[in-house]
C-alpha positions as CSV (number, residue, x, y, z in Angstrom):
1,X,131.9,85.0,87.1
2,X,128.1,85.0,86.3
3,X,127.3,83.2,89.6
4,X,129.5,85.6,91.6
5,X,127.9,88.5,89.8
6,X,124.4,87.5,90.7
7,X,125.2,86.8,94.4
8,X,127.1,90.1,94.6
9,X,124.1,92.1,93.1
10,X,121.6,90.3,95.2
11,X,123.4,90.4,98.5
12,X,124.6,94.0,98.1
13,X,121.0,95.0,97.5
14,X,120.0,93.4,100.9
15,X,122.8,95.3,102.7
16,X,121.8,98.5,101.0
17,X,118.1,98.4,102.1
18,X,119.3,97.5,105.5
19,X,121.6,100.4,105.8
20,X,119.2,102.7,104.6
21,X,116.5,101.8,107.1
22,X,119.0,101.2,110.0
23,X,118.3,97.6,110.6
24,X,120.3,94.4,110.2
25,X,120.1,92.6,106.7
26,X,117.0,90.6,106.2
27,X,117.7,86.9,106.5
28,X,115.1,86.0,103.8
29,X,116.8,88.4,101.4
30,X,120.4,87.0,102.1
31,X,118.9,83.5,101.7
32,X,117.8,84.4,98.2
33,X,121.3,85.4,97.3
34,X,122.6,82.1,98.4
35,X,120.1,80.1,96.4
36,X,120.9,82.3,93.2
37,X,124.6,81.6,93.5
38,X,124.1,77.9,94.1
39,X,121.8,77.4,91.2
40,X,123.8,79.5,88.8
41,X,127.2,77.9,89.7
42,X,125.9,74.4,89.5
43,X,124.4,75.1,86.0
44,X,127.6,76.6,84.7
45,X,129.7,73.6,86.0
46,X,127.2,71.1,84.5
47,X,127.1,73.0,81.2
48,X,130.9,73.6,80.6
49,X,132.4,70.7,82.7
50,X,136.0,70.4,81.8
51,X,136.1,73.6,80.1
52,X,135.9,75.5,83.3
53,X,139.3,76.8,84.6
54,X,138.5,75.4,88.1
55,X,135.7,73.3,89.5
56,X,134.4,72.2,92.9
57,X,135.6,75.6,94.4
58,X,132.0,77.1,95.0
59,X,132.5,77.2,98.8
60,X,135.7,79.2,98.7
61,X,134.4,81.7,96.2
62,X,131.4,82.2,98.2
63,X,133.5,82.7,101.3
64,X,135.7,85.3,99.5
65,X,132.6,87.1,98.1
66,X,130.8,87.1,101.5
67,X,133.8,88.7,103.1
68,X,134.2,91.3,100.6
69,X,130.5,92.3,100.8
70,X,130.6,92.3,104.5
71,X,133.7,94.6,104.6
72,X,132.1,96.8,102.1
73,X,128.9,97.3,104.1
74,X,131.1,98.1,107.3
75,X,133.1,100.7,105.2
76,X,130.0,102.4,103.8
77,X,128.5,102.6,107.2
78,X,131.8,103.9,108.7
79,X,132.1,103.7,112.6
80,X,128.5,104.7,113.1
81,X,126.9,102.4,115.6
82,X,130.0,101.7,117.7
83,X,129.0,104.0,120.5
84,X,131.9,106.4,120.0
85,X,131.4,109.9,118.5
86,X,134.0,110.2,115.6
87,X,134.7,112.3,112.6
88,X,131.5,114.1,111.4
89,X,129.1,112.2,113.7
90,X,126.7,114.3,115.8
91,X,125.9,111.4,118.0
92,X,126.4,107.5,118.4
93,X,124.2,105.5,120.6
94,X,125.7,102.2,119.7
95,X,123.0,101.0,117.3
96,X,121.8,101.9,113.7
97,X,118.1,102.5,114.6
98,X,116.8,105.9,113.4
99,X,113.7,106.4,115.5
100,X,115.6,106.8,118.8
101,X,116.9,110.3,118.3
102,X,120.3,109.2,116.7
103,X,119.9,108.2,113.2
104,X,121.5,105.2,111.3
105,X,124.0,107.6,110.0
106,X,124.8,109.2,113.4
107,X,123.0,112.5,113.0
108,X,120.6,113.9,115.6
109,X,116.9,113.7,114.7
110,X,115.2,116.9,114.8
111,X,113.3,117.4,118.2
112,X,116.0,115.5,120.2
113,X,119.0,116.3,122.3
114,X,121.9,113.7,122.4
115,X,124.8,113.6,124.8
116,X,127.5,111.1,126.0
117,X,129.1,108.1,124.6
118,X,127.2,105.9,123.8
119,X,124.8,108.9,123.1
120,X,121.6,109.2,125.2
121,X,118.9,110.9,123.3
122,X,115.9,112.8,124.9
123,X,113.3,115.1,123.6
124,X,112.6,118.6,124.9
125,X,109.0,119.3,125.7
126,X,108.3,122.9,124.9
127,X,110.5,123.3,121.9
128,X,107.7,123.3,119.5
129,X,108.6,119.9,117.8
130,X,106.6,116.8,118.6
131,X,109.1,114.0,118.9
132,X,109.6,110.6,120.5
133,X,106.7,109.8,122.8
134,X,105.3,113.3,122.7
135,X,101.9,113.5,121.2
136,X,102.0,117.3,120.8
137,X,104.4,120.2,121.5
138,X,103.1,123.8,121.4
139,X,106.2,125.4,122.2
140,X,105.5,125.9,126.0
141,X,105.0,123.7,129.1
142,X,101.7,125.2,130.2
143,X,98.9,122.9,130.7
144,X,95.3,123.7,130.1
145,X,95.7,124.8,126.6
146,X,95.3,121.5,124.8
147,X,98.9,120.2,125.0
148,X,99.9,119.4,128.6
149,X,103.1,120.3,130.5
150,X,104.5,116.9,129.5
151,X,103.5,117.3,125.9
152,X,100.5,115.0,125.8
153,X,97.3,115.9,124.2
154,X,94.7,116.8,126.9
155,X,91.2,115.2,127.0
156,X,88.8,117.0,124.8
157,X,91.4,118.5,122.6
158,X,92.9,117.7,119.0
159,X,96.4,118.9,118.3
160,X,98.4,118.9,115.1
161,X,101.5,120.5,113.5
162,X,104.9,121.8,114.8
163,X,104.6,123.8,116.9
164,X,101.3,122.0,117.7
165,X,98.1,124.0,117.4
166,X,95.2,122.4,119.5
167,X,91.5,123.0,119.3
168,X,88.5,121.8,121.5
169,X,86.9,118.8,120.0
170,X,83.2,118.7,120.7
171,X,82.3,122.4,120.5
172,X,80.6,122.0,117.1
173,X,83.3,124.0,115.3
174,X,85.5,122.3,112.6
175,X,89.0,123.8,113.7
176,X,92.7,123.2,113.0
177,X,93.2,119.6,112.0
178,X,89.8,118.3,112.9
179,X,88.0,116.5,110.1
180,X,84.6,116.9,111.8
181,X,83.0,118.2,115.0
182,X,79.4,117.2,115.7
183,X,79.2,118.8,119.1
184,X,79.7,115.5,120.9
185,X,82.7,113.4,122.0
186,X,81.3,109.9,121.3
187,X,82.3,107.2,118.9
188,X,80.1,105.4,116.4
189,X,78.1,108.4,115.0
190,X,80.4,109.2,112.0
191,X,82.5,111.8,113.9
192,X,84.8,110.1,116.4
193,X,85.6,111.2,120.0
194,X,88.8,112.8,118.5
195,X,86.9,114.7,115.9
196,X,88.0,112.5,112.9
197,X,85.6,111.2,110.2
198,X,84.9,107.5,110.8
199,X,85.4,105.1,107.9
200,X,82.4,104.8,105.7
201,X,80.9,108.3,106.6
202,X,80.9,111.8,105.1
203,X,80.6,114.8,107.4
204,X,79.7,118.3,106.5
205,X,78.8,121.6,108.3
206,X,79.2,123.0,111.8
207,X,78.0,121.2,114.0
208,X,78.9,118.4,111.6
209,X,76.3,116.2,110.2
210,X,77.6,112.7,109.2
211,X,76.0,110.0,107.0
212,X,77.1,106.7,105.5
213,X,77.9,106.4,101.8
214,X,76.1,103.4,100.3
215,X,78.2,101.7,97.7
216,X,81.7,102.6,99.0
217,X,82.2,99.0,100.1
218,X,82.4,99.9,103.8
219,X,79.5,98.8,106.0
220,X,78.8,101.5,108.5
221,X,75.9,102.9,110.6
222,X,72.5,101.3,109.8
223,X,73.9,99.6,106.7
224,X,73.1,95.9,106.6
225,X,75.6,95.4,103.9
226,X,77.8,97.3,101.5
227,X,79.2,95.5,98.4
228,X,80.8,98.4,96.7
229,X,78.0,99.2,94.3
230,X,74.4,100.4,94.4
231,X,73.0,97.6,92.1
232,X,70.0,95.6,93.0
233,X,69.6,91.9,92.6
234,X,73.2,90.9,93.9
235,X,72.2,90.3,97.5
236,X,72.8,93.8,98.7
237,X,70.3,96.3,97.6
238,X,70.9,99.9,96.1
239,X,70.1,101.2,99.7
240,X,72.6,98.8,101.4
241,X,70.0,96.5,102.8
242,X,70.1,92.7,102.5
243,X,67.7,91.4,99.8
């Protein structure tokens, strides 16, 4: 019973994680369950020997347990994933992947429309909800405002939020979701071409002025090294130059 309990607990945990994420059970996780059962069962038979009510029946017990766990996983998942919309299902695209518009519990992901059996799910550009391959959605299908008619961020803009709010990157003003704006759309100066602060820099002001931070462990800009401190005598000086 101890061996059965260990395997049941371990294998059930594998299935629980898989169902929650919408994937098949991880083979490595299941293999660990098999090892735990075999080791515990062998130790028990070796320790108690003739005192055991039965012996040599590990394979049959494993088969019975595997069948029960598998049936339980299917029952918990219901009919979701069979491509047929049943009961309270909003969609069923024939799989248990959540990122495709129809979740692993057969509900429609916000920003998607699903039709048919098996369900085919598509995003709706202009509904104000960035989803799927959309990089923005400002609630309309008008181009030239930062978010194109096909819901893609237009060159020179930065968009964020739902509905998306877009601003011009490179005008020297830090707007909406920009981390910086130095008035240029170039990389390598601390403020990137999409107005985000590069690793190892700190940017302030409008237009943004960016400088490296010696001692943060990130070698950037003109730093020759950065060992995470500003101590001298350890190969990398207090000004992040090689000693």
